[in-house]
N, C-alpha and C positions, 0 to 999 in steps of 0.2 A: 701338282696338286694345285689346287686351289688354297691360299692361305698359307702355302709355305712361305719361308725365308727365302728370299733372292741367291743365288749362289753364282759364284764366279769361278768359270772353269780356265786353271793355269795348267799349260804344259810346260814339263821340267826336264826336258830331253828323254826319262827313262823312268817317266810317270805321269800321270796325269791327277791334281787335285782339285778338289770342288772346297772353295772357299764359302763361307756365311758371311755375307754381307754386313748382316746385323752384329751377329755375335763376334766375327772375326775367328770364328775356330775354322780350321783347315783340316780336312779328310783325303786321304789317299785312295781314291775309286779305281786306280788301274797301275799296275805299276809293271815292272819287268818288260819293259818298252825298250827297241832299239834305238830311233830318236825320233820322237815326237815332236814335231814343230807346231803345227796349228789345230786348234779344239773348235768344234762348234758344237751347237745342241739343236736338236728337233726337237719344237714342244710339244707338235700332236703327235709323234710316236714315242717321246720318252727316250729317245736314245740321244750318246754322244758320241761325234765323230772326231775322226784324229788322221793327220798325214803323218808319215814316216818318211824321211828323204833318205835314212839308210838304206832302207827297204824297196823304195818308192813306191809307195802302197796307200791306201786308204781302208782305216777300219772302224770300225762301229760297234757300240757294248750298250746296254743298261747301264743307268748311274750308278749301279753298284757293282758295276765292271764285267756282270755277268754278261753272257752270251754274246761274247766276242765274235763279230763275222768281219770277213775280207771285202770290202764293196768293190774298188778297184784294184788291181792287179797287174795289168799291161798297159803300155804307152806311156809310161809316165817316168822323168829323168828326175826330174825335183820339184815334186808338189808342194811348191812353197805357200800356196794362199789355197783358201777355201772358204764357203759359206753354204749354210743348207737353206734352201727357200723351204720353211715347213707350209706355206702358203700354196703355193704352186707346185710342191715337190719334186723341185729339182735341187741339183749338187751343182754348185757354180766351183771351179777350181782353175789355177792357174800353174804352169810349169814355166818357172823362169827360162831353165835350159833351153827348153824348146820356142821359147818367146812364144806362148800358145796361153791361152783362154778359152775355158771349154765348159760345156754345160751337160752333165748326165741327167735321164730322167729314171 
């Protein structure tokens, strides 16, 4: 929302933490993950996305960790790169095992 302090999302393998840039306060927003590696945020829909390199899947949820959804579950071996394009509504991802860069919409 407008006027809110900026946050930095940090993946810590088994949890995702939101760090307030101004106050330095950290809050775990999602826990009990298998092996989260990459985290990104969709400004338009207020969702954050993360890759799980052990499950080889991509998930998303609300910033409070609620409404967890599986976004991509097939065809990934090592989803180790991802970016959310909140303007054009695309999800860009890389899979180093398959030497692939893909776009999902």
